[in-house]
A tleap script that builds the chain and sets N, CA, C and O, in Angstrom:
source leaprc.protein.ff14SB
mol = sequence {
  NMET ASN LYS SER ASP PHE VAL ARG HIE ILE
  ALA GLU GLN HIE GLY CYS THR LYS VAL GLU
  ALA GLU LYS THR VAL ASP MET PHE THR SER
  SER VAL ILE ASP ALA ILE SER LYS GLY ASN
  GLU ILE SER LEU ILE GLY PHE GLY SER PHE
  SER VAL SER LYS ILE ALA ALA ARG THR GLY
  ARG ASN PRO ARG THR GLY LYS ALA LEU GLU
  ILE ALA ALA TYR ASN GLN PRO LYS PHE LYS
  VAL GLY GLN LYS LEU LYS ASP ALA VAL ASN
  CPHE
}
set mol.1.N position { -13.383 -5.969 2.324 }
set mol.1.CA position { -14.279 -4.736 2.477 }
set mol.1.C position { -13.858 -3.774 1.805 }
set mol.1.O position { -12.702 -3.517 2.141 }
set mol.2.N position { -14.372 -2.868 0.723 }
set mol.2.CA position { -13.810 -2.010 -0.260 }
set mol.2.C position { -14.216 -0.487 0.498 }
set mol.2.O position { -14.799 -0.289 1.564 }
set mol.3.N position { -13.634 0.531 -0.552 }
set mol.3.CA position { -13.519 1.860 0.088 }
set mol.3.C position { -14.740 2.433 0.619 }
set mol.3.O position { -14.596 3.324 1.456 }
set mol.4.N position { -15.986 2.070 0.270 }
set mol.4.CA position { -17.299 2.580 0.969 }
set mol.4.C position { -17.489 2.040 2.228 }
set mol.4.O position { -17.885 2.668 3.211 }
set mol.5.N position { -17.163 0.715 2.178 }
set mol.5.CA position { -17.365 -0.236 3.532 }
set mol.5.C position { -16.465 0.512 4.288 }
set mol.5.O position { -17.081 1.202 5.101 }
set mol.6.N position { -15.143 0.671 4.356 }
set mol.6.CA position { -14.350 1.111 5.059 }
set mol.6.C position { -14.525 2.531 5.538 }
set mol.6.O position { -14.206 2.812 6.693 }
set mol.7.N position { -14.986 3.392 4.764 }
set mol.7.CA position { -15.632 4.594 4.987 }
set mol.7.C position { -16.592 4.664 5.919 }
set mol.7.O position { -16.405 5.454 6.845 }
set mol.8.N position { -17.847 3.851 5.890 }
set mol.8.CA position { -18.578 3.444 6.740 }
set mol.8.C position { -18.327 3.111 8.028 }
set mol.8.O position { -18.945 3.453 9.036 }
set mol.9.N position { -17.249 2.327 7.907 }
set mol.9.CA position { -16.502 1.578 9.276 }
set mol.9.C position { -16.015 2.819 10.008 }
set mol.9.O position { -16.341 3.013 11.179 }
set mol.10.N position { -15.366 3.524 9.444 }
set mol.10.CA position { -14.422 4.754 10.223 }
set mol.10.C position { -15.358 5.571 10.817 }
set mol.10.O position { -15.239 5.907 11.995 }
set mol.11.N position { -16.502 6.012 9.956 }
set mol.11.CA position { -17.755 6.981 10.363 }
set mol.11.C position { -17.900 6.535 11.685 }
set mol.11.O position { -17.546 7.104 12.718 }
set mol.12.N position { -18.597 5.191 11.504 }
set mol.12.CA position { -19.410 4.545 12.804 }
set mol.12.C position { -18.495 4.366 13.938 }
set mol.12.O position { -19.038 4.498 15.035 }
set mol.13.N position { -17.286 4.107 13.943 }
set mol.13.CA position { -15.968 3.810 15.100 }
set mol.13.C position { -15.750 5.222 15.518 }
set mol.13.O position { -15.656 5.378 16.735 }
set mol.14.N position { -15.656 6.217 14.820 }
set mol.14.CA position { -14.962 7.560 15.431 }
set mol.14.C position { -16.337 8.463 15.282 }
set mol.14.O position { -15.945 9.623 15.406 }
set mol.15.N position { -17.354 8.470 15.134 }
set mol.15.CA position { -18.481 8.949 15.263 }
set mol.15.C position { -18.242 10.428 14.446 }
set mol.15.O position { -18.506 11.547 14.884 }
set mol.16.N position { -17.755 10.135 13.339 }
set mol.16.CA position { -17.840 11.160 12.512 }
set mol.16.C position { -18.867 11.040 11.084 }
set mol.16.O position { -19.483 10.009 10.814 }
set mol.17.N position { -18.906 12.069 10.399 }
set mol.17.CA position { -19.690 11.913 9.002 }
set mol.17.C position { -18.762 10.888 8.000 }
set mol.17.O position { -17.559 10.693 8.173 }
set mol.18.N position { -19.445 10.380 7.098 }
set mol.18.CA position { -19.104 9.627 5.940 }
set mol.18.C position { -17.898 10.416 5.270 }
set mol.18.O position { -16.772 9.948 5.101 }
set mol.19.N position { -18.361 11.813 4.885 }
set mol.19.CA position { -17.624 12.857 4.141 }
set mol.19.C position { -16.571 13.054 4.810 }
set mol.19.O position { -15.618 13.249 4.056 }
set mol.20.N position { -16.296 13.093 5.922 }
set mol.20.CA position { -15.208 13.674 6.743 }
set mol.20.C position { -14.210 11.993 6.655 }
set mol.20.O position { -13.016 11.905 6.367 }
set mol.21.N position { -15.061 10.947 6.965 }
set mol.21.CA position { -13.922 9.858 6.645 }
set mol.21.C position { -13.546 9.603 5.367 }
set mol.21.O position { -12.468 9.098 5.054 }
set mol.22.N position { -14.354 9.918 4.663 }
set mol.22.CA position { -13.708 9.809 3.082 }
set mol.22.C position { -12.920 10.702 2.573 }
set mol.22.O position { -12.249 10.283 1.630 }
set mol.23.N position { -12.748 11.898 2.893 }
set mol.23.CA position { -12.026 12.753 3.043 }
set mol.23.C position { -10.479 12.129 3.745 }
set mol.23.O position { -9.415 12.027 3.134 }
set mol.24.N position { -10.666 11.869 4.781 }
set mol.24.CA position { -9.674 11.379 5.573 }
set mol.24.C position { -8.620 9.951 4.834 }
set mol.24.O position { -7.397 9.823 4.772 }
set mol.25.N position { -9.519 9.238 4.461 }
set mol.25.CA position { -8.849 7.919 3.752 }
set mol.25.C position { -8.382 8.803 2.488 }
set mol.25.O position { -7.170 8.708 2.293 }
set mol.26.N position { -8.971 9.525 1.710 }
set mol.26.CA position { -8.207 9.844 0.817 }
set mol.26.C position { -7.222 11.073 0.960 }
set mol.26.O position { -6.561 11.399 -0.026 }
set mol.27.N position { -7.122 11.638 1.926 }
set mol.27.CA position { -5.617 12.424 2.266 }
set mol.27.C position { -4.658 11.201 2.624 }
set mol.27.O position { -3.609 11.114 1.986 }
set mol.28.N position { -4.903 10.396 3.454 }
set mol.28.CA position { -4.029 9.268 3.948 }
set mol.28.C position { -3.246 8.442 2.639 }
set mol.28.O position { -2.091 8.029 2.535 }
set mol.29.N position { -4.218 8.408 1.857 }
set mol.29.CA position { -3.776 7.546 0.629 }
set mol.29.C position { -2.611 8.473 -0.461 }
set mol.29.O position { -1.535 8.185 -0.985 }
set mol.30.N position { -3.359 9.514 -0.450 }
set mol.30.CA position { -2.815 10.466 -1.583 }
set mol.30.C position { -1.286 10.497 -0.739 }
set mol.30.O position { -0.312 9.939 -1.243 }
set mol.31.N position { -1.204 11.104 0.395 }
set mol.31.CA position { -0.059 11.653 1.008 }
set mol.31.C position { 0.965 10.319 1.067 }
set mol.31.O position { 2.185 10.485 1.052 }
set mol.32.N position { 0.377 9.017 1.135 }
set mol.32.CA position { 1.402 7.962 0.948 }
set mol.32.C position { 1.942 7.565 -0.443 }
set mol.32.O position { 2.969 6.915 -0.634 }
set mol.33.N position { 1.082 8.062 -1.414 }
set mol.33.CA position { 1.472 7.823 -2.827 }
set mol.33.C position { 2.428 8.718 -3.044 }
set mol.33.O position { 3.382 8.446 -3.772 }
set mol.34.N position { 2.296 9.899 -2.440 }
set mol.34.CA position { 3.116 11.148 -2.935 }
set mol.34.C position { 4.459 11.074 -2.036 }
set mol.34.O position { 5.432 11.701 -2.456 }
set mol.35.N position { 4.562 10.454 -1.003 }
set mol.35.CA position { 5.930 10.537 -0.050 }
set mol.35.C position { 6.670 9.470 -0.703 }
set mol.35.O position { 7.860 9.592 -0.994 }
set mol.36.N position { 5.939 8.353 -0.954 }
set mol.36.CA position { 6.775 7.038 -1.507 }
set mol.36.C position { 7.216 7.421 -3.283 }
set mol.36.O position { 8.229 6.942 -3.793 }
set mol.37.N position { 6.446 8.166 -3.895 }
set mol.37.CA position { 7.002 8.058 -5.235 }
set mol.37.C position { 8.145 8.993 -5.233 }
set mol.37.O position { 8.910 8.997 -6.198 }
set mol.38.N position { 8.355 9.903 -4.082 }
set mol.38.CA position { 9.679 10.891 -3.987 }
set mol.38.C position { 10.606 9.961 -3.138 }
set mol.38.O position { 11.576 10.530 -2.636 }
set mol.39.N position { 10.472 8.681 -2.906 }
set mol.39.CA position { 11.612 7.951 -2.540 }
set mol.39.C position { 11.801 7.897 -0.963 }
set mol.39.O position { 12.793 7.398 -0.432 }
set mol.40.N position { 10.585 8.548 -0.177 }
set mol.40.CA position { 10.719 8.509 1.109 }
set mol.40.C position { 10.001 7.463 1.653 }
set mol.40.O position { 9.035 7.000 1.046 }
set mol.41.N position { 10.451 6.922 3.007 }
set mol.41.CA position { 10.014 5.466 3.433 }
set mol.41.C position { 9.123 5.977 4.386 }
set mol.41.O position { 9.371 7.085 4.861 }
set mol.42.N position { 8.181 5.393 4.727 }
set mol.42.CA position { 7.072 5.885 5.902 }
set mol.42.C position { 7.036 4.916 6.589 }
set mol.42.O position { 6.846 3.805 6.094 }
set mol.43.N position { 7.245 5.145 8.152 }
set mol.43.CA position { 7.232 4.153 9.180 }
set mol.43.C position { 6.134 4.766 10.142 }
set mol.43.O position { 6.116 5.936 10.526 }
set mol.44.N position { 5.171 3.723 10.484 }
set mol.44.CA position { 3.935 4.062 11.385 }
set mol.44.C position { 4.203 2.864 12.681 }
set mol.44.O position { 3.579 1.803 12.663 }
set mol.45.N position { 4.873 3.084 13.419 }
set mol.45.CA position { 4.844 2.346 14.654 }
set mol.45.C position { 3.791 1.365 15.287 }
set mol.45.O position { 2.833 1.799 15.927 }
set mol.46.N position { 4.007 0.016 15.080 }
set mol.46.CA position { 2.982 -0.854 15.566 }
set mol.46.C position { 2.122 -1.183 13.994 }
set mol.46.O position { 1.726 -2.301 13.665 }
set mol.47.N position { 1.994 -0.151 13.318 }
set mol.47.CA position { 1.204 -0.457 11.845 }
set mol.47.C position { 2.074 -1.050 10.895 }
set mol.47.O position { 1.802 -2.096 10.306 }
set mol.48.N position { 3.164 -0.368 10.731 }
set mol.48.CA position { 3.795 -0.680 9.353 }
set mol.48.C position { 4.563 0.105 8.772 }
set mol.48.O position { 4.686 1.244 9.224 }
set mol.49.N position { 5.367 -0.351 7.480 }
set mol.49.CA position { 6.206 0.704 6.981 }
set mol.49.C position { 5.940 0.662 5.394 }
set mol.49.O position { 5.707 -0.382 4.786 }
set mol.50.N position { 6.007 1.968 4.792 }
set mol.50.CA position { 5.823 1.697 3.270 }
set mol.50.C position { 7.228 2.018 2.825 }
set mol.50.O position { 7.979 2.739 3.482 }
set mol.51.N position { 7.535 1.477 1.734 }
set mol.51.CA position { 8.777 1.922 1.141 }
set mol.51.C position { 8.784 1.374 -0.150 }
set mol.51.O position { 7.924 0.571 -0.514 }
set mol.52.N position { 10.007 1.888 -1.097 }
set mol.52.CA position { 10.110 1.120 -2.585 }
set mol.52.C position { 11.312 0.311 -2.489 }
set mol.52.O position { 12.167 0.382 -1.606 }
set mol.53.N position { 11.284 -0.522 -3.564 }
set mol.53.CA position { 12.136 -1.452 -3.688 }
set mol.53.C position { 12.562 -1.158 -5.223 }
set mol.53.O position { 11.664 -0.945 -6.038 }
set mol.54.N position { 13.948 -1.144 -5.638 }
set mol.54.CA position { 14.168 -1.198 -6.952 }
set mol.54.C position { 14.290 -2.663 -7.420 }
set mol.54.O position { 14.909 -3.455 -6.710 }
set mol.55.N position { 13.681 -3.096 -8.683 }
set mol.55.CA position { 13.669 -4.482 -9.202 }
set mol.55.C position { 14.326 -4.094 -10.487 }
set mol.55.O position { 13.869 -3.274 -11.283 }
set mol.56.N position { 15.541 -4.821 -10.623 }
set mol.56.CA position { 16.379 -4.828 -11.578 }
set mol.56.C position { 15.997 -5.531 -12.988 }
set mol.56.O position { 15.274 -6.524 -13.066 }
set mol.57.N position { 16.493 -4.975 -13.911 }
set mol.57.CA position { 15.790 -5.395 -15.350 }
set mol.57.C position { 16.365 -7.087 -15.468 }
set mol.57.O position { 17.201 -7.479 -14.653 }
set mol.58.N position { 15.919 -7.863 -16.372 }
set mol.58.CA position { 15.701 -9.291 -16.407 }
set mol.58.C position { 15.110 -9.945 -17.745 }
set mol.58.O position { 14.315 -9.401 -18.510 }
set mol.59.N position { 15.491 -10.830 -17.830 }
set mol.59.CA position { 15.032 -11.662 -19.083 }
set mol.59.C position { 13.828 -12.788 -18.474 }
set mol.59.O position { 13.883 -13.558 -17.515 }
set mol.60.N position { 12.819 -12.539 -19.397 }
set mol.60.CA position { 11.432 -13.317 -18.849 }
set mol.60.C position { 11.179 -14.298 -19.923 }
set mol.60.O position { 12.017 -14.418 -20.817 }
set mol.61.N position { 10.071 -15.033 -19.919 }
set mol.61.CA position { 9.836 -15.706 -20.923 }
set mol.61.C position { 8.170 -15.336 -21.137 }
set mol.61.O position { 7.446 -15.091 -20.172 }
set mol.62.N position { 7.775 -15.336 -22.286 }
set mol.62.CA position { 6.209 -15.445 -22.568 }
set mol.62.C position { 5.621 -16.946 -22.344 }
set mol.62.O position { 6.152 -17.908 -22.898 }
set mol.63.N position { 4.729 -17.051 -21.675 }
set mol.63.CA position { 4.644 -18.543 -21.324 }
set mol.63.C position { 3.488 -18.953 -22.369 }
set mol.63.O position { 2.854 -19.982 -22.133 }
set mol.64.N position { 3.160 -18.120 -23.622 }
set mol.64.CA position { 2.239 -18.726 -24.434 }
set mol.64.C position { 2.982 -19.040 -25.626 }
set mol.64.O position { 2.558 -19.938 -26.352 }
set mol.65.N position { 4.174 -18.337 -25.964 }
set mol.65.CA position { 5.470 -18.658 -27.043 }
set mol.65.C position { 6.396 -19.309 -26.622 }
set mol.65.O position { 6.764 -20.206 -27.380 }
set mol.66.N position { 7.045 -19.184 -25.484 }
set mol.66.CA position { 8.293 -19.682 -24.739 }
set mol.66.C position { 9.099 -18.941 -25.105 }
set mol.66.O position { 10.234 -19.232 -24.728 }
set mol.67.N position { 8.952 -17.515 -26.080 }
set mol.67.CA position { 9.898 -16.662 -26.437 }
set mol.67.C position { 10.408 -15.826 -25.215 }
set mol.67.O position { 9.668 -15.567 -24.265 }
set mol.68.N position { 11.714 -15.417 -25.290 }
set mol.68.CA position { 12.697 -14.661 -23.998 }
set mol.68.C position { 12.196 -13.031 -24.609 }
set mol.68.O position { 12.231 -12.496 -25.717 }
set mol.69.N position { 11.798 -12.672 -23.446 }
set mol.69.CA position { 11.860 -11.035 -23.789 }
set mol.69.C position { 12.149 -10.226 -22.504 }
set mol.69.O position { 11.931 -10.601 -21.352 }
set mol.70.N position { 12.629 -9.161 -22.866 }
set mol.70.CA position { 13.347 -8.056 -21.628 }
set mol.70.C position { 12.222 -7.435 -20.804 }
set mol.70.O position { 11.322 -6.722 -21.248 }
set mol.71.N position { 12.411 -7.823 -19.503 }
set mol.71.CA position { 11.536 -7.000 -18.625 }
set mol.71.C position { 12.301 -5.931 -18.242 }
set mol.71.O position { 13.485 -6.089 -17.946 }
set mol.72.N position { 11.627 -4.583 -18.205 }
set mol.72.CA position { 12.527 -3.517 -17.916 }
set mol.72.C position { 12.724 -3.577 -16.387 }
set mol.72.O position { 12.313 -4.546 -15.749 }
set mol.73.N position { 13.448 -2.383 -15.715 }
set mol.73.CA position { 13.755 -2.395 -14.401 }
set mol.73.C position { 12.744 -1.320 -14.067 }
set mol.73.O position { 12.583 -0.350 -14.808 }
set mol.74.N position { 11.945 -1.529 -12.751 }
set mol.74.CA position { 11.019 -0.704 -12.083 }
set mol.74.C position { 11.315 -0.686 -10.735 }
set mol.74.O position { 12.244 -1.224 -10.132 }
set mol.75.N position { 10.231 0.131 -10.264 }
set mol.75.CA position { 10.608 0.499 -8.650 }
set mol.75.C position { 9.158 0.049 -8.142 }
set mol.75.O position { 8.157 0.519 -8.682 }
set mol.76.N position { 9.075 -0.801 -7.171 }
set mol.76.CA position { 8.146 -1.813 -6.641 }
set mol.76.C position { 7.499 -1.396 -5.223 }
set mol.76.O position { 8.134 -1.907 -4.300 }
set mol.77.N position { 6.514 -0.682 -4.838 }
set mol.77.CA position { 6.106 -0.336 -3.594 }
set mol.77.C position { 5.860 -1.468 -2.594 }
set mol.77.O position { 5.131 -2.438 -2.799 }
set mol.78.N position { 6.620 -1.197 -1.396 }
set mol.78.CA position { 6.259 -2.629 -0.643 }
set mol.78.C position { 5.554 -2.075 0.929 }
set mol.78.O position { 5.639 -0.930 1.372 }
set mol.79.N position { 5.054 -2.922 1.398 }
set mol.79.CA position { 4.317 -2.826 2.843 }
set mol.79.C position { 4.964 -3.972 3.424 }
set mol.79.O position { 4.917 -5.139 3.037 }
set mol.80.N position { 5.822 -3.278 4.804 }
set mol.80.CA position { 6.140 -4.187 5.820 }
set mol.80.C position { 5.231 -4.240 7.195 }
set mol.80.O position { 5.269 -3.162 7.788 }
set mol.81.N position { 4.474 -5.182 7.798 }
set mol.81.CA position { 3.367 -5.220 8.428 }
set mol.81.C position { 4.305 -4.945 9.958 }
set mol.81.O position { 5.416 -5.454 10.102 }
set mol.82.N position { 3.745 -4.189 10.883 }
set mol.82.CA position { 4.430 -3.895 11.975 }
set mol.82.C position { 4.063 -4.797 13.196 }
set mol.82.O position { 3.209 -5.617 12.861 }
set mol.83.N position { 4.406 -4.900 14.410 }
set mol.83.CA position { 4.244 -6.048 15.226 }
set mol.83.C position { 2.662 -5.730 15.657 }
set mol.83.O position { 1.831 -6.609 15.432 }
set mol.84.N position { 2.283 -4.594 16.217 }
set mol.84.CA position { 1.003 -4.442 16.727 }
set mol.84.C position { -0.295 -5.189 16.033 }
set mol.84.O position { -1.229 -5.798 16.555 }
set mol.85.N position { 0.027 -4.891 14.581 }
set mol.85.CA position { -0.757 -5.255 13.460 }
set mol.85.C position { -0.646 -6.696 13.193 }
set mol.85.O position { -1.573 -7.378 12.757 }
set mol.86.N position { 0.488 -7.112 13.464 }
set mol.86.CA position { 0.603 -8.833 13.362 }
set mol.86.C position { -0.214 -9.214 14.382 }
set mol.86.O position { -1.168 -9.945 14.118 }
set mol.87.N position { 0.000 -8.825 15.589 }
set mol.87.CA position { -0.489 -9.490 16.804 }
set mol.87.C position { -2.067 -9.094 16.761 }
set mol.87.O position { -2.747 -9.838 17.468 }
set mol.88.N position { -2.661 -8.261 16.202 }
set mol.88.CA position { -4.106 -8.032 16.018 }
set mol.88.C position { -4.995 -9.145 15.325 }
set mol.88.O position { -6.117 -9.520 15.666 }
set mol.89.N position { -4.006 -9.698 13.985 }
set mol.89.CA position { -4.713 -10.526 13.349 }
set mol.89.C position { -4.315 -12.447 13.837 }
set mol.89.O position { -4.863 -13.511 13.551 }
set mol.90.N position { -3.353 -12.148 14.503 }
set mol.90.CA position { -2.959 -13.533 15.451 }
set mol.90.C position { -3.463 -13.431 16.510 }
set mol.90.O position { -2.671 -13.713 17.409 }
set mol.91.N position { -4.603 -13.105 16.905 }
set mol.91.CA position { -5.056 -13.231 18.415 }
set mol.91.C position { -5.107 -14.848 18.923 }
set mol.91.O position { -5.442 -15.123 20.075 }
savepdb mol mol.pdb
quit
């Protein structure tokens, strides 16, 4: 399901217009991105949690040439699924 399919699904399920549904999806995604980019964790009980993990610098290999290369440290966004969501997909 892509974004337009999801917007249509929300509009049908909640009896709102597609414009309102798309605005809601955009507000949610931009708010999550803004919050975790500032280092905050978001916990939505039953749904899941969004957080950031720090990945340390390491040495990797170019698979084509086999040469060693340095991979810089970076922050990895993570999502841990909540129990209610886990139960919903494992009925």
